C-alpha positions, 0 to 999 in steps of 0.5 A: 034225436038229441045232441049233447056233449059226451060225458064220462057216464057215457062210457058203456053207450060209446063202447056199444056204439063201437062195437056196433059199427060195420067192418068198413066203418070201423076201419074208416074210423080207426084205420083198423079192425078195432071192435072194442076200446081199451079202458084207457082209450074209453076214458080218453073218448069220454072224459074230455076237458070241453075246451081242448078236446070236445065231443058231441053225441047225437042219441036216440031213446029206444026202449028206455035205453039211450043209444048213440047214433053218431059223435063228432069230436075235435081235439085242438093240436099243439099248432095254433089255430088247428085241430084234428076233427072227426065224425062217426055215424052208425051205419044205420044213420048213414045219409040221414044228415046226422053227420052234417048237423054234428059237423055244423054244431061242432064247428060253431061251438069250436069257434066260440070257445076260448081255448085255455092253454092248460095242457087239456088238464082240468080238474073235475069241477072245472070240466063239469063247468065246461060241460055245463057251458057246452050244454047251455050253448046247445039251447041256442047254438045260433047266438 
């Protein structure tokens, strides 16, 4: 299993992850029976700014295909020092510790990132720089 920042290229994997969740997991995640993300929502989930909106995915390789087993996401709110936070884990990975690991990594990363007051709008190059910082941090998250 590997954990890394989500990226725009993960839209297909994210959509498949959502489709694969049980009815109960769908409800806990979306408070509705949402079985597929709209293109707009899919972009929102995968084209993040890596500062105000961050998401880490836990993935595994199966038959030469990367599959998502869990995702943790936080989005800073307009209230200073607060954010919305959520974790979703594929039903097959419940009770495996994936959620706890995603929570710890997200919390550690979130406390180390300087949130820029840019309303979450970043140019593609700035997003890529922020994604690289996140990937570099994951190589040694205990610093």
